[in-house]
C-alpha positions as CSV (number, residue, x, y, z in Angstrom):
1,M,0.6,13.4,16.3
2,K,3.7,14.0,18.5
3,D,4.2,10.3,18.7
4,Y,4.5,10.0,14.9
5,F,7.0,12.9,14.7
6,S,9.0,11.5,17.6
7,T,9.1,8.0,16.1
8,T,10.2,9.3,12.7
9,G,12.9,11.5,14.2
10,F,11.3,14.8,13.1
11,I,9.9,16.0,16.4
12,D,11.9,19.2,16.2
13,L,10.2,20.0,12.9
14,L,6.6,19.5,14.1
15,P,5.9,23.3,14.4
16,L,7.1,23.8,10.8
17,A,5.0,20.8,9.7
18,L,1.9,22.3,11.4
19,K,2.5,25.6,9.8
20,L,2.9,24.1,6.3
21,A,-0.2,21.9,6.8
22,D,-2.3,24.9,8.0
23,Q,-1.2,26.8,4.9
24,A,-2.2,23.9,2.7
25,G,-5.5,23.4,4.5
26,C,-4.7,19.9,5.6
27,G,-6.1,18.0,8.6
28,K,-4.6,15.7,11.2
29,N,-5.0,12.5,9.1
30,E,-3.2,14.1,6.2
31,I,-0.4,15.3,8.4
32,I,0.1,11.8,10.0
33,E,0.1,10.1,6.6
34,A,2.5,12.7,5.2
35,I,5.0,12.3,8.0
36,C,5.0,8.6,7.5
37,K,5.7,9.2,3.8
38,V,8.5,11.7,4.7
39,A,10.1,9.1,7.0
40,D,10.0,6.5,4.2
41,K,11.7,8.9,1.8
42,H,14.2,9.9,4.4
43,K,15.3,6.2,4.6
44,M,16.1,6.1,0.9
45,Y,17.1,9.8,0.2
46,P,18.3,11.5,3.4
47,P,19.1,15.2,3.1
48,Q,22.7,16.0,2.2
49,R,22.9,19.6,3.5
50,N,19.9,21.5,4.9
51,R,17.6,19.1,6.7
52,T,15.0,21.8,7.4
53,A,14.7,22.9,3.8
54,W,14.7,19.2,2.7
55,F,11.9,18.5,5.2
56,A,9.8,21.5,4.1
57,R,10.0,20.6,0.4
58,V,9.3,16.9,0.9
59,F,6.6,17.4,3.5
60,Q,4.7,19.7,1.2
61,E,5.0,17.1,-1.6
62,K,3.8,14.4,0.7
63,L,0.9,16.4,2.1
64,D,-0.5,16.5,-1.5
65,E,0.1,12.7,-1.9
66,A,-1.5,12.0,1.5
67,R,-4.6,14.1,0.6
68,A,-4.9,12.2,-2.7
69,D,-4.5,8.8,-1.0
70,I,-7.1,9.6,1.6
71,L,-9.6,10.9,-1.0
72,R,-9.0,7.7,-3.1
73,R,-9.5,5.4,0.0
74,N,-12.7,7.3,0.9
75,Y,-14.0,7.0,-2.7
76,L,-13.2,3.3,-2.9
77,Q,-14.9,2.6,0.5
78,G,-18.0,4.3,-0.9
79,L,-18.3,2.0,-3.8
């Protein structure tokens, strides 16, 4: 997981991400998918002021998306 956060430039926010993911009941796969989605959003809409607050808000949003995407993939593989 550290590799994903290092590659995306958010290694300093890994402890925050783990805390948010734990509160949301998310697992490793959801965290990895969420950080990739955060990195994509960061390329198009970087934070203007508070990077940590931006990350927390976007990461929580992307955790939900990651969970939905994983559930969808698992469902489609079961068909």
